[in-house]
C-alpha positions in Angstrom: -37.6 10.5 25.6 -38.8 14.0 26.4 -39.7 16.6 23.8 -36.5 18.5 24.3 -34.4 15.4 23.7 -36.4 14.8 20.5 -35.8 18.3 19.4 -32.1 18.0 19.9 -32.0 15.0 17.6 -33.7 16.8 14.8 -31.5 17.2 11.8 -30.7 15.7 8.5 -27.7 14.0 6.9 -25.4 15.9 4.5 -27.1 16.6 1.2 -26.5 13.8 -1.3 -25.4 14.8 -4.7 -27.4 12.9 -7.2 -26.6 11.6 -10.7 -27.1 14.7 -12.7 -25.1 16.9 -10.3 -22.3 14.3 -10.1 -22.0 14.4 -13.9 -22.2 18.1 -14.2 -25.6 18.1 -15.9 -27.8 19.8 -13.3 -26.6 23.4 -13.6 -25.9 23.4 -9.8 -24.5 27.0 -9.7 -27.1 29.3 -8.1 -27.7 32.8 -9.2 -28.6 35.5 -6.6 -32.4 35.1 -6.8 -32.1 31.3 -6.4 -29.7 31.6 -3.5 -32.0 34.2 -1.7 -35.1 32.0 -2.2 -33.3 28.9 -0.9 -31.9 30.8 2.1 -35.3 32.2 3.1 -36.6 28.6 3.0 -33.8 27.7 5.5 -34.8 30.5 7.9 -38.4 29.4 7.6 -37.4 25.9 8.6 -35.4 27.2 11.6 -38.4 29.2 12.6 -40.6 26.1 12.5 -38.1 24.4 14.8 -38.4 27.3 17.3 -34.7 28.2 16.7 -35.5 31.9 16.2 -37.4 32.3 19.5 -34.5 33.5 21.6 -34.0 36.7 19.7 -37.2 37.2 17.7 -39.8 35.9 20.1 -43.0 33.9 19.4 -46.8 34.3 19.1 -48.7 33.5 22.2 -52.3 34.1 23.2 -51.2 35.3 26.6 -48.6 37.7 25.4 -49.1 41.5 24.9 -50.7 42.0 21.5 -50.6 38.2 21.1 -46.8 38.1 20.9 -43.9 37.5 23.4 -40.8 39.4 22.3 -37.3 37.9 22.4 -34.0 39.4 23.1 -34.4 41.7 20.1 -37.2 43.5 21.7 -40.6 44.5 20.4 -39.3 46.5 17.4 -37.3 43.7 15.6 -36.8 45.9 12.6 -35.0 48.5 14.7 -33.0 45.7 16.4 -31.8 44.4 13.0 -30.9 47.9 11.9 -28.9 48.6 15.0 -26.9 45.4 14.5 -26.4 45.6 10.7 -26.9 49.3 9.8 -29.2 48.0 7.0 -32.8 49.2 6.9 -33.8 46.8 4.2 -33.3 43.4 5.9 -36.4 42.9 8.0 -38.9 41.4 7.5 -37.0 38.8 5.5 -39.8 37.4 3.4 -41.0 40.7 2.0 -37.6 42.4 1.6 -35.4 39.6 0.3 -36.6 39.7 -3.4 -35.1 43.2 -3.8 -31.7 42.5 -2.0 -28.4 42.8 -3.9 -25.5 40.5 -3.0 -24.3 42.8 -0.2 -27.7 42.7 1.5 -28.1 39.0 1.0 -24.7 38.0 2.5 -25.1 40.5 5.3 -28.4 38.8 6.2 -26.8 35.4 6.1 -24.1 36.5 8.6 -26.7 38.3 10.8 -28.9 35.3 11.1 -26.0 33.1 12.0 -25.5 35.2 15.2 -29.1 35.0 16.1 -30.2 31.4 15.8 -30.1 29.0 18.8 -31.3 25.5 19.6 -34.0 25.3 22.3 -32.9 23.1 25.2 -35.8 23.5 27.5 -39.4 24.8 27.5 -43.0 23.7 27.5 -45.9 23.2 25.2 -48.7 25.7 25.7 -51.8 23.7 25.1 -54.3 26.5 25.4 -55.8 27.1 21.9 -52.9 25.0 20.5 -50.6 28.0 21.2 -47.4 25.9 20.6 -44.0 25.3 22.1 -42.4 28.1 24.1 -38.7 27.7 24.8 -37.0 29.1 27.8 -33.3 28.1 27.5 -31.2 27.8 24.3 -27.8 26.5 23.0 -26.5 29.1 20.5 -23.4 27.1 19.6 -25.4 24.1 18.5 -27.9 26.3 16.7 -25.2 28.1 14.8 -23.5 24.8 13.9 -26.8 23.5 12.4 -27.3 26.8 10.6 -23.8 26.7 9.0 -24.4 23.1 7.9 -27.6 24.1 6.1 -26.5 27.4 4.6 -23.1 26.2 3.4 -24.8 23.6 1.3 -26.3 26.5 -0.8 -23.5 29.1 -0.5 -20.9 26.8 -2.0 -23.0 26.6 -5.1 -23.7 30.3 -5.3 -21.6 32.4 -7.7 -17.9 31.5 -7.3 -18.5 29.6 -4.1 -18.7 30.9 -0.5 -19.1 29.5 3.0 -19.7 30.5 6.5 -16.7 29.9 8.7 -16.9 29.0 12.4 -17.1 32.6 13.4 -20.1 33.3 11.2 -18.2 35.3 8.5 -18.9 34.6 4.8 -15.6 33.7 3.2 -14.5 32.4 -0.2 -15.1 28.7 -0.3 -12.0 26.4 -0.1 -11.5 23.2 -2.1 -13.2 20.4 -0.3 -9.9 18.4 0.1 -8.4 21.4 1.9 -10.9 21.4 4.7 -8.7 19.6 7.2 -5.7 21.8 6.4 -7.7 25.0 7.0 -9.2 23.6 10.2 -5.7 22.6 11.6 -3.1 24.6 9.7 -0.4 24.3 12.4 0.6 21.9 15.2 -1.1 22.7 18.6 2.2 23.4 20.2 3.2 26.0 17.6 4.4 29.3 19.1 1.7 32.0 19.3 3.5 34.4 16.9 3.5 31.7 14.1 -0.1 30.6 14.8 -1.4 34.2 14.7 0.5 34.9 11.5 -1.0 31.9 9.8 -4.6 32.7 10.9 -4.2 36.3 9.8 -3.1 35.2 6.4 -5.9 32.7 6.0 -8.5 35.4 6.9 -7.0 37.8 4.5 -6.9 35.2 1.7 -10.5 33.9 2.2 -12.2 37.2 3.0 -15.2 37.8 0.8 -14.4 40.3 -1.9 -10.7 40.0 -1.4 -8.9 41.3 -4.5 -5.9 39.7 -6.2 -3.6 42.1 -4.3 -5.0 40.8 -1.0 -4.4 37.2 -1.9 -0.9 38.0 -3.1 -0.3 39.7 0.3 -1.6 36.6 2.0 0.8 34.3 0.1 3.7 36.7 1.0 2.7 36.6 4.6 2.7 32.8 4.6 6.2 32.8 3.1 7.3 35.1 5.9 5.8 32.7 8.5 7.5 29.7 6.8 10.8 31.6 6.9 10.4 32.1 10.6 9.7 28.4 11.1 12.7 27.3 9.1 15.0 29.5 11.1 13.9 27.6 14.2 14.5 24.2 12.6 17.5 24.6 10.3 18.5 21.0 10.6 15.3 20.0 8.9 16.4 21.5 5.6 19.0 19.9 3.4 21.3 22.0 1.3 19.4 23.9 -1.4 16.0 23.1 0.0 15.5 26.6 1.5 16.2 28.2 -1.9 13.6 25.9 -3.5 11.0 26.6 -0.8 11.1 30.4 -1.4 11.5 30.3 -5.1 7.8 31.1 -5.7 7.7 34.0 -3.3 11.0 35.5 -4.5 10.7 35.0 -8.3 6.9 35.3 -9.1 6.1 38.8 -8.1 5.0 38.0 -4.6 7.7 39.6 -2.4 9.5 41.8 -5.0 8.6 44.1 -7.9 11.4 44.2 -10.5 12.1 43.2 -14.1 13.4 39.8 -13.1 10.0 38.7 -11.7 7.8 36.2 -13.6 4.3 37.6 -13.6 2.8 36.2 -16.8 0.3 33.9 -15.0 -3.4 34.0 -14.0 -3.6 35.2 -10.4 -7.1 33.8 -10.0 -5.7 30.3 -10.5 -2.1 30.4 -9.3 -2.5 32.5 -6.1 -4.8 29.7 -4.8 -2.2 27.1 -5.6 0.7 29.2 -4.0 -1.4 29.8 -0.9 -2.2 26.2 -0.2 1.3 25.2 -1.2 2.8 27.4 1.6 0.0 26.6 4.0 0.6 22.8 3.7 4.4 23.3 4.0 3.9 25.4 7.2 1.7 22.6 8.6 4.5 20.1 8.0 7.3 22.4 9.4 5.2 23.2 12.5 5.2 19.5 13.3 9.0 19.3 12.8 9.6 22.3 15.1 7.2 20.9 17.8 8.7 17.4 17.6 10.8 16.6 20.7 14.5 16.1 19.9 15.6 12.6 19.3 17.4 11.0 22.3 21.1 11.3 22.1 22.7 7.9 21.6 25.5 7.1 24.0 28.8 6.4 22.1 29.5 2.7 21.9 32.9 1.1 22.0 34.0 -0.6 18.8 33.6 -4.3 18.9 36.9 -6.0 19.8 38.4 -8.6 17.6 39.6 -11.9 18.9 43.1 -10.6 18.9 42.1 -7.6 20.9 40.4 -9.7 23.5 43.6 -11.6 24.3 45.6 -10.9 27.4 48.6 -8.6 26.8 52.0 -10.2 26.8 53.4 -7.3 28.7 50.8 -6.0 31.2 50.9 -2.6 32.8 53.5 -2.3 35.6 55.5 -5.4 34.5 59.3 -5.2 34.1 60.9 -5.9 30.7 64.4 -5.8 29.1 65.4 -4.6 25.6 68.8 -5.6 24.2 69.7 -2.0 23.2 67.4 0.1 25.5 68.0 -1.8 28.6 65.5 -2.5 31.5 62.3 -0.6 32.0 58.7 -0.7 33.4 55.6 -1.0 31.2 53.5 2.2 31.5 50.6 0.9 29.4 49.7 -1.7 26.8 47.1 -0.8 24.1 45.8 -3.0 21.2 45.4 -1.3 17.8 43.7 -3.9 15.7 45.8 -7.1 16.2 48.9 -5.2 17.2 50.0 -4.8 20.9 51.6 -1.4 21.5 53.7 -1.3 24.7 54.8 2.0 26.2 57.8 1.5 28.4 59.7 3.8 30.7 63.4 2.8 30.3 65.9 3.6 33.0 68.3 5.3 30.6 66.5 5.7 27.2 63.3 7.4 28.5 59.8 6.5 27.4 59.4 4.5 24.2 56.4 2.8 22.5 57.3 -0.5 20.9 55.4 -3.2 19.0 55.4 -6.3 21.2 55.3 -8.7 18.2 58.4 -7.3 16.5 60.5 -5.8 19.3 62.9 -8.1 21.1 61.3 -7.6 24.5 61.9 -10.0 27.4 59.7 -10.1 30.5 61.6 -10.0 33.8 60.5 -11.6 37.1 
């Protein structure tokens, strides 16, 4: 296997949580200084794997001033400032000890957009210069970066994570990962899908206030209302009232004296949000489900009496002692009874019970 193939297989399994941490005895929550130090170690590791070469260049004995610049150009500090509007981010090692949280999380997002996995290159042997990459896979590099950085972000402060776009958001409960990744059925209409994703971004945005999270819950309730209007048959009587009880009675949609607001938003807004999100996921599947095939009506099973031949078939001639002669228009069985409809010559059309009427069949 070539060197590039070996590089692509570099990586590590998900960090194992050892005994002390599993039992809550390790003090796993990181403060800002610890988080910054661990993050700098991640960037150092990515540099050692040549995953910063595309944008930040690499040292080379043949390069101008002993360095080959990357896409960021020769003045990397100016490049970082242009992208972030922060003068204090670069160089990372010397500046990171003085960062506040805003600078730290800005640097985390910036580096996500500027790491990439080398996919091709060569080893410059002269004076042990090193590996010089020529092509890169940014998507794979960013995926590897998120995996490493999220291991420390989720233990920092109240818990954060980098989403797939490289934005730092509030960490979600681990068991909600699949729900956030696939909140609606793939065939869900665009207006519903967009509404759900907008609400998720609003709720999970770093620094979102309680009012932002309440608005996100309200937005999800609106999306659910739209979905239920498209699948009214999926709701039994009273279900719709119960579904929207939270939004209508707990200070989400309305502000009046009848609202119940004596609860801790930091706890209950999370629960309300995931309650509505999971309900929307279920309803999107109901709406996207193809309609059940219509069953053709089946004739009722005939009894033994119904299967017998009529005594007075259609078109036959009969005689009644009082009504006279006539022609059978139709014979129908209702249960075990044979009902004979006859057009009499003088009495008109009459329907009689064959078993009780004194009817006589004529040749």
